[in-house]
N, C-alpha and C positions, 0 to 999 in steps of 0.2 A: 361461367367460371365457378369452380367449386370453392367452398370456404377453406381458408387456411386452418391449420391445426389450432393456432392461437385464437382464431375467431370462434372455433367450436369450443375450446376450453373456456372462453369468456361466457359462452352460453350455458356452461355447466355440463357439457357432454363428457361423461366418464370415459368413454372409449377414446376420445381425443386426448384426455389426460395420459392414458397409457401410451398412445401413439407419440405424444410429446416426449415422454421419458425414453421411449425406444429410439426416437429420431435424434434427440439432442442430449441424451444422458452421457454418451461418450465425450462429446464436446465439453459439457459442463464439468465432467470428471477431470478431463485433461487440464482445464483452466484451474480448477480447484487444487489439483495435485501440485501444479507448478507454484501456486501462491500460498500453500500452507506448509507447515512443518512436518506433519505426520499424516499417515493414512486416516487415522481417526478424525483429525481436524478436517481433512478433505471430505470425509463422509458426512460430518455434521454440516459443513458448508454447502454441500450438494443439496441436502434436505432444505436448508434455508433458502437457497437459490430457487429451487423449484416451487416452494411456497410463495416466494416473491413473484415468480413467473405466473402462477395461478392468479394472484391478486392483481397483477399488472396486465394480464392478457387483453383486457378490454381496451387498453391504451395502444395496442399494436395497430400500426397503420402501414399496410403494405406499400403505400406510396412513399413512405419515408425510408424504407429499407426492408431487408429480408428478415424472416423469422430468426435465422441464424445470428444475424447482427443484433437483433433485439435481445435475444436470450444471452448472447455473449456479453452485451453491455450490462445487463442486469447482473450476470455472474461476476463480472469484474468489479462493479460498484459494491456489491455485497461483500466480496472478498476484501476490498480495500477498507470497508467499514469494519470488518472483523480484525484486520491488521491494526487499525487505529485503536479499536477497543482493547486489543491485546497490549498495545503500548501504554495506554492509559492505565490498565490494570497493573502492568509492570511498574509504572511510575508510582502508583499507590502502594504496591508491595514494598518498593524501595523506602518510602516514608515510614511504613510500619517497621521496617528493619532497623531504623534508627533507635527504636525503643528496646531492641533486643540487646542483652548484655554482651553478646558475642560481637557486636558492632565494632568494638575497639580492637578486636583480635587482628593480628597481622594477616594480610592477604584476604580479608573479607570486605564487606561493604564499605568500611571506612575509607580505604584506599580508592575504591571505585568512585565513591561520592566525592572525595577530594579532587580526583581527576576530572570528574564531570563538572564540578564547580569551576575548576580552572578553565576547562573548555568553554563553558558558558560565558565566563568573563572575557575570554579571547574573542568569541563570536560577537559579543556585545560591542567590541571595538570596530567591527566591520562597518562599511558604509551601509545605510539602511536598505538599499536595494539588494545588496549581497546577502544581508541577514535574512531578508524576506525570502529570497530565492532558495537559500540553504534550508531555511525552516520548512518551506513548502515541500522541497524535495526530500530532505532527510527525515523530518519529523512527521510530515503528513503523508509521505509516500507518493506524491504526485510526480508524474513524468514531466520531462522538459516541455512537451507540447501542452500539457494541462496547465503548467505554470504560466506559459506564454499566453494562453487563453484567459486565465484568471487575472493576470496582471496587465494584459494589453501590451506586453513587451514582445518584440520580435523574437522568434525562436533562437536565432543566433546570439542575441543579447543575453537571453536566459542561460544558454550554455556557457557563454563567456563569463557571466557573473558567477555562476556556480563554480566553474573551474578556478577563477581568480580568488574567489572566497575560500575555497578549500586549500589552495596553495598558500594563501596568507595565513590561515589558521595553522597549517602545518609548520610554517616558518616561525610564527610567534610561539608555538608550543615546542619548537625545536624537535619536530618529528621528521625523520629522514624519509624521503620519498622512496618507497620500496623498489620502484623501477630503476631509480638512479643507483641504489645500493647494489642491485643485481648486475647492472652494467659495469660498475666499478670493480667488481670482483673478477679475478682472472679465471 
């Protein structure tokens, strides 16, 4: 049986590196484009992903799955890390904006911050398991399945906690359900 592309990449075979890009570049690009905001972000992400693939190639085990799954998993994890970093940077930018004299202007960060503080206070009133599920899903970007795995809760329970938590927050904040509003209008 011949060596896989990733086994050859792990050995430092330069031809295998080119083959890996040719073989999986479209897949990585498609995943990156779906999970990033712009083409430039996707291009940066693809470079990071392939660097991670080169570094991780020695860990590839064909008994555990295909090269496609291995590379897709690396891509997805790297992109989730980028999303989380972006959120952390946005939160830090928000704190710096408080020092800006424009903060108090109508329609700027002051209103957004007040609304965010109100939402945080409402979320703090939820049951601990609902708070945890909402935090993992909305702030950390985890899927329902990932939350179920991380918490040990059944998948159906995770979905129910998420839904009930969001409904409760919406009620406490007096936010109308957009689906109900559309149905009510003739």
